[in-house]
C-alpha positions as CSV (number, residue, x, y, z in Angstrom):
1,M,4.8,-35.4,44.6
2,R,7.6,-33.9,42.6
3,Y,5.9,-35.2,39.3
4,R,2.7,-33.5,40.7
5,L,4.6,-30.2,41.2
6,L,6.2,-30.4,37.8
7,T,2.8,-30.9,36.0
8,R,1.3,-28.2,37.9
9,S,4.0,-25.7,37.2
10,T,3.8,-26.9,33.3
11,I,0.0,-26.3,33.2
12,F,0.5,-22.9,34.8
13,L,3.1,-21.9,32.3
14,I,0.9,-22.8,29.4
15,I,-2.2,-21.0,30.6
16,F,0.1,-18.0,31.3
17,V,1.6,-18.0,27.7
18,V,-1.9,-18.3,26.1
19,L,-3.3,-15.3,28.4
20,I,-0.3,-13.2,27.5
21,S,-0.6,-13.9,23.7
22,C,-4.2,-12.9,23.7
23,A,-3.5,-9.6,25.5
24,R,-1.8,-8.6,22.3
25,I,-3.3,-5.8,20.8
26,S,-4.4,-6.2,17.0
27,P,-2.5,-4.5,14.2
28,H,-5.3,-2.3,13.5
29,E,-5.4,-1.1,17.1
30,N,-1.6,-0.9,17.0
31,F,-2.0,1.4,14.0
32,K,-4.5,4.0,15.8
33,K,-2.2,3.8,18.9
34,S,0.8,4.8,16.7
35,I,-0.9,7.8,15.0
36,N,-2.5,8.8,18.1
37,N,0.9,9.0,19.9
38,A,2.0,11.8,17.6
39,I,-0.6,14.1,19.2
40,G,1.4,16.8,21.0
41,R,4.5,16.4,18.9
42,N,5.9,19.3,16.5
43,V,5.3,18.2,13.1
44,D,8.6,19.6,11.9
45,N,10.8,17.9,14.5
46,T,9.5,14.6,14.4
47,P,12.2,11.8,14.2
48,S,11.8,9.7,10.6
49,Y,10.8,6.5,12.4
50,L,7.8,8.3,13.8
51,W,4.7,10.0,12.0
52,P,4.3,12.0,10.1
53,H,6.4,11.1,7.0
54,E,6.7,14.1,4.6
55,E,7.2,12.2,1.6
56,D,3.7,10.6,1.9
57,L,1.9,13.9,2.0
58,I,-0.8,14.1,-0.4
59,G,-2.9,17.1,0.6
60,S,-3.1,20.1,2.8
61,K,-5.9,22.4,3.8
62,M,-7.0,25.3,6.0
63,L,-9.8,24.2,8.6
64,P,-12.4,26.6,9.7
65,N,-10.9,26.8,13.1
66,G,-7.6,28.1,11.5
67,N,-5.7,24.8,12.0
68,I,-4.3,22.9,9.0
69,E,-5.2,19.4,8.1
70,N,-2.7,17.3,6.6
71,K,-3.6,14.2,4.7
72,Y,-0.7,11.5,4.2
73,E,-0.9,8.1,2.1
74,Y,-0.1,5.0,4.2
75,N,-0.2,1.4,2.6
76,R,0.0,2.1,-1.1
77,G,-3.0,4.4,-1.0
78,S,-5.4,1.9,0.6
79,C,-5.2,3.9,4.1
80,F,-4.9,7.5,4.8
81,Y,-3.8,9.0,8.2
82,I,-4.7,12.9,8.9
83,F,-3.2,15.2,11.3
84,E,-4.8,18.5,12.5
85,I,-2.0,20.8,13.1
86,D,-1.9,24.2,14.9
87,P,-0.1,26.5,12.7
88,K,1.4,28.9,15.4
89,T,3.1,26.1,17.3
90,R,3.3,23.4,14.5
91,T,2.1,20.9,17.0
92,I,-0.1,17.9,16.3
93,V,-3.4,18.5,17.9
94,D,-5.5,15.6,16.3
95,A,-5.1,12.4,14.6
96,S,-7.4,10.4,12.3
97,F,-7.4,7.8,9.4
98,E,-9.6,6.8,6.4
99,G,-9.3,3.0,5.4
100,S,-10.5,-0.4,6.5
101,E,-9.2,-2.3,9.5
102,K,-7.2,-4.5,7.0
103,A,-5.5,-1.7,5.2
104,C,-4.5,0.5,8.4
105,V,-2.4,-1.9,10.2
106,I,1.1,-2.0,12.2
107,N,2.1,-5.3,13.2
108,P,2.9,-5.4,17.1
109,Y,6.3,-6.9,18.0
């Protein structure tokens, strides 16, 4: 009886670990989630460990709607992330990227 309980518990634990490991998001999904988390933040007051990284800024332009589009280099130029910024509030209002799923990645912890 005790052996059967131990076996069932072990099997349950193995299934649980497999399901949890499958639930992790991909590195590309983690990248997209990370840049989207910048939306609503002030572009001038973000901590250095968050987006954007001013030293990676490669271009800026005025959009037809009056907002500013900043383009940043990521992953040695094989990926770029782009923030649309409201110039009045300096708030990031949109985020996008250019690059492949293999280049635009952040490995999840």
